[in-house]
C-alpha positions as CSV (number, residue, x, y, z in Angstrom):
1,M,229.7,148.6,424.2
2,L,226.4,148.1,426.0
3,Y,226.9,146.4,429.3
4,K,223.9,144.8,431.0
5,D,224.6,143.4,434.4
6,V,228.4,143.4,433.8
7,D,231.1,144.8,436.1
8,V,233.5,147.0,434.2
9,L,236.7,146.5,436.0
10,E,238.7,149.1,434.1
11,K,237.2,152.6,434.4
12,S,239.5,154.2,431.9
13,A,242.0,153.2,429.2
14,E,244.4,154.7,426.7
15,F,245.4,153.6,423.2
16,V,248.2,155.2,421.2
17,R,247.2,155.2,417.6
18,T,250.8,154.9,416.4
19,S,251.3,151.8,418.5
20,S,251.3,148.3,417.0
21,D,249.7,146.9,420.1
22,S,246.2,145.4,420.5
23,F,244.1,146.4,423.4
24,S,242.5,144.1,426.0
25,I,239.9,144.5,428.6
26,V,238.5,142.1,431.2
27,P,234.8,142.8,431.9
28,G,233.2,140.8,434.7
29,F,230.4,139.1,432.8
30,N,228.6,137.8,435.9
31,G,227.5,134.7,434.1
32,N,226.4,136.5,431.0
33,T,227.6,135.9,427.5
34,L,228.8,138.4,424.9
35,S,226.4,138.6,421.9
36,E,228.0,141.4,420.0
37,I,230.1,144.6,420.2
38,R,229.1,147.7,418.4
39,Q,230.6,151.0,417.6
40,G,227.6,153.2,416.7
41,D,225.6,151.2,414.1
42,N,228.7,149.1,413.1
43,V,228.7,145.6,414.5
44,L,232.3,144.5,415.1
45,V,233.4,141.2,413.5
46,K,234.6,138.6,416.1
47,N,238.1,137.2,415.4
48,E,238.7,140.1,413.0
49,D,238.0,143.3,414.9
50,Y,238.2,141.6,418.3
51,V,238.9,138.3,420.0
52,L,237.1,136.9,423.0
53,E,239.1,134.4,425.0
54,N,238.7,133.4,428.7
55,D,236.5,136.5,429.4
56,T,239.1,138.8,427.9
57,I,238.1,141.0,425.0
58,T,241.1,142.0,422.8
59,F,240.6,144.6,420.1
60,T,242.9,144.1,417.2
61,N,245.4,146.7,416.3
62,E,244.0,146.7,412.7
63,Y,240.5,147.6,414.1
64,L,241.9,150.2,416.5
65,K,243.6,152.1,413.7
66,T,240.3,152.6,412.0
67,L,239.0,154.7,414.9
């Protein structure tokens, strides 16, 4: 992710690949809006790879298992 004028509240995170859980983060958007999330050249698909709800970004388990 490329953050511009965003407070990253979580400095580190861990995901266990064999887990069936999704993974959520809460960046402080500081009034900004999220335009896209990329992994390298790949643009993630909203509501498929991740969900944005109430300033929380949740990466789906299906997407995480592709990493």
